[in-house]
C-alpha positions in Angstrom: 28.1 62.0 19.2 26.8 63.8 22.3 25.1 61.7 24.9 23.3 62.3 28.2 21.2 60.3 30.6 18.0 61.3 32.3 16.9 59.7 35.5 13.1 59.5 35.8 11.8 58.9 39.3 8.5 59.1 41.1 6.6 58.6 37.9 3.0 59.8 38.1 1.4 57.0 36.0 2.3 54.8 33.1 3.1 57.5 30.5 5.7 60.2 31.3 6.2 63.1 28.9 9.9 63.6 28.0 9.4 66.2 25.3 10.8 69.1 27.3 13.9 67.2 28.2 14.4 66.1 24.6 14.0 69.7 23.4 16.6 71.0 26.0 19.0 68.4 25.0 18.7 69.3 21.3 18.8 73.1 21.7 21.8 74.7 20.0 23.0 71.4 18.5 22.2 72.2 15.0 20.9 69.6 12.5 20.9 65.8 13.0 19.1 63.1 14.7 18.2 62.6 18.4 18.0 59.0 19.5 16.1 58.2 22.6 16.7 54.8 24.3 15.3 53.3 27.5 17.6 50.4 28.7 15.0 48.5 30.7 13.2 45.2 30.0 9.9 46.5 31.0 9.7 50.0 29.3 9.2 51.6 25.9 9.1 54.9 24.2 6.4 56.4 21.9 5.6 59.5 19.9 2.0 60.4 20.7 -0.4 63.1 21.7 -0.8 63.6 25.4 -2.8 66.8 25.7 -6.2 65.2 24.8 -6.0 62.2 27.1 -4.6 59.9 24.5 -2.2 58.8 27.2 -5.1 57.5 29.3 -6.4 55.7 26.2 -3.0 54.0 25.7 -3.1 52.9 29.4 -6.5 51.4 28.8 -5.5 49.7 25.6 -2.4 48.2 27.3 -4.7 46.9 30.0 -6.8 45.1 27.4 -3.8 43.7 25.5 -1.7 42.8 28.5 -4.0 42.0 31.4 -2.5 42.3 35.0 -3.2 38.7 36.2 -1.4 35.4 36.7 -1.5 34.0 33.1 2.2 34.7 32.5 5.0 32.3 32.9 7.2 35.2 34.1 5.8 35.5 37.6 8.1 37.3 40.0 7.2 40.7 41.3 3.7 42.3 41.5 0.6 40.5 40.1 0.8 40.6 36.3 4.5 41.6 36.1 4.9 39.2 33.2 2.9 41.7 31.2 5.5 44.3 31.9 8.1 42.2 30.2 5.9 42.0 27.0 5.5 45.7 26.8 8.7 46.5 24.8 7.5 44.1 22.1 4.6 46.4 21.5 6.2 49.8 22.5 9.8 49.9 21.2 12.6 50.8 23.7 14.0 53.3 21.3 13.1 56.0 18.7 14.8 58.6 16.6 13.6 62.1 15.6 15.1 64.4 13.0 16.5 67.7 14.5 16.8 71.0 12.4 18.4 74.1 13.9 18.4 72.5 17.4 14.6 71.7 17.3 13.3 68.2 17.2 10.9 68.0 14.2 7.9 66.7 16.1 4.4 67.1 14.6 2.0 69.6 16.1 0.6 67.2 18.6 3.5 64.7 19.0 5.3 64.3 22.3 8.1 61.9 23.3 6.9 59.7 26.1 8.2 57.0 28.3 5.7 54.1 28.6 6.2 51.9 31.7 3.7 49.7 33.4 6.2 48.3 35.9 5.1 49.5 39.4 7.9 47.5 41.0 10.6 49.9 39.7 9.9 53.6 40.1 13.4 54.7 38.7 14.2 54.7 35.0 17.2 55.8 32.9 16.6 57.3 29.5 19.6 57.8 27.2 19.6 60.7 24.7 22.1 60.7 21.9 22.6 63.4 19.2 24.1 62.5 15.9 25.1 65.6 14.0 23.9 65.7 10.3 
């Protein structure tokens, strides 16, 4: 199994598109599965459209579902940080995508994105693993 780690810094918002990095990692690897994992307690991964502002809609929806206030028992960090720790229960910290001929088999409008509402930690690690088929 081939594995690499991406370091994501200076995120420009809650949703960060990782599709280009995933495609580069899969190139020339043949057929199999790419597994993407974010080993953080406040981040998740999703397959979604980002070109038509669905990423902004996701940010709004997360704001409705997980308000940034003092209702949470987990209270260290910035206001509403407890909500960050609930995010991975809604947006899973891992996903797998089939790969054929070195190309992730994403739908026409699908992108692999990091979803991270935690403003206290601007640096994230994302692990990519390729399992040959």
